[in-house]
C-alpha positions, 0 to 999 in steps of 0.5 A: 502713320508709316505702319498704317500705310504699309498695312493698307498697301498690303490689304489693297494688294491682297484684295487685287490678287483675290479679284484677279483669282476670282476673274480667272476662275469665272473665265475658266468655268463660266465662259464657253470655250473648248476644253476650259483652258484659260490660257488658250482662251486668253490667246484667242481673246488677245492673239499675238501680234502678227508681222506687218503684211503691208510690204508683202501685200504691195510686192509684185508677183514679177518685175519686168525691166528694160533700158528701152532697147527692146530687150527685157529681163523678167524677175520672179524670185527674191523680189523683196531684196531687189534694187528694182523693188526698193526703187519701185516701193519708194517711187510709187509711195511718192506718186501716191503722196504727191503725183498729178494725174495726166489722163487715161488712154488706151494701153500702149506698151510701145509708149511705156517701154521706149525709155528705161522702165520697171513694170511691176505685175501682180498675180491678181487684180490689185485693189486701188485702196488696199494698195494705197494703204499698203504704201502708207496712204490712209485711202486710195483717193489718188487712184480712185479719183482718177477712176482706178478701182483695180489694176494688174500692173504698174509701170514706173519710168525713173527720172534722170538728172536731165528730166527730173520727172517720175512717171507711173502708168497703172494698167488694167486690160486695154486701159492705162492711167498716167501720173507724174511727179516733178522731183526736187526740194526737201519733200521729193528730192531727185537724188533719192529716186535716181536709179540705174536699170541694168541692161538685159543680157542676151547671151542667155534667156531674155524676153521681147515684146509680143503683142501686149505681153512678152515672149522668151528668146535665146540666141542659143539653146536654152538650158533649164532644170526640170522640177523634182518633188519630195514628200517629207511625210513619207517614210524611207520606203516612200509610204505614208504612216502615222509614224512618218506624218505625226512628227511633221504636223506636231508644230501645228499643235500647241500641245503635241502630247494631247494629239489623238490619231485616227485613220478613216476608211477613205485613207484620211490620216487625222490628228486632233485634240480639243481645239485643233484638227490636222488631216493628211488628205488622200491626194497629198494635201495637209489641212489644218482646222482650228476650233478655238474661240475667235476674238470678236473684238479683234480688228477684222480688217483685210490687212490684219487678216493678211498679216495673220495668214502671212505669219502662219505660212512663215511659221510652217517649217515645211513651207520651204519653197519661196512663196508669192501672194497669188490672190484673195477673196472675202467670204462673209466675215472671213478672208481667204488668201492664196500663195504660190511657189517660186521654183528655180527662179520661176513661178509654179502654176497648177490647176485646181487640185482635188484633195480626195476622190469626192472633193467638192472644194479643190485647192486652187493654189499651193497654199490657202489660208482662211482667217477670221478676225485675225485668227487662222481657222483653216489652212491647206497646202500641198504636202510637197517640197519642190526643187530644181532637178536635172538640167535639160534644154529647149530650142526657143528659135522654133517658137513664134513670138507674134503673140505671148505664150507660156513656156512650161517646165515639167515636174519630174514626180510621177503620175499624180502631179499635174504642175508646171512652172513657166517663164513668160505670159 
């Protein structure tokens, strides 16, 4: 009896292996995909899990803080690791879970900033439903039912032991919506949301209210660093060549040994194999295009695609500047995401960047990622790496602060760069 069971088990194993082999052969030769590579086909059908982009989606572009004394600190860099966002993320999640809607009123910066406050601002209009999902709610009912479809910023007034109430103001243009949450009990313990906002130092750069925005001030000459530019794709003589570009784009290919090179008459360096093409465009832009089969069965939602875009950017070893989420749009079944750079503690702003002389599709931000059903199908970014340069200075006392304004810092890089970083709005 035992021998019969063993014999049947062996037969079953052999049949299973034969069936799997037949399936592999059928997929390898009968399924239509580029270069008949079964493993690439499997990778397209079942893409690797991308990191969870929800926390990055809800993360603000900048954080403004004040103790209520009329002076403000503005932070653009390392927001993810800051106490300000650790508090803000949990406070906003609590408001969305149990907050009560007070009402809508005209935007009143004075009212918001008369007490200690954190203001979290975004680089694009944040959609109420996607923001809510990013903070753990399945939908944006709390905000949408109050009439909020999108907002540019949200101000959070922390509670105190004397007044255990958490308040939030969602702001869009001239309108703001107020919510509050009375803290206490097991679900929303007061001690979990107590925080202390550091006073703004006025011995260097600080900010004051200017209309409905903020303007930089300093009690002494403000020193800052101009921005220098490095192009890692150039050789030691500062020239482009296949030998200097190829080693730096091979990380975008699964199999670098299969790469073919070509140089067009309009000076486009092209590297390609069966399923991938990478081009170095004349105005110093790297472009990646994938021709792999896109998994139609993969989730095609916004957050899944954003996680895929974020993973691709994080895996690019030549993205060495700190990035921030700068905006997105939907094109048919594709999602397009843009990322900006933070340099020396300030964001870099650029005009739409032509990629070549006859460009009809300029690059709107330092990084652009196009995702289709969880798969990155196009990726473009500036070839440059930006670093703080020599120290310079500016006298802020000559500026009129009745209205908000931008303070641009020059990019020290030559005539082909038209970028600047700024401190305020």
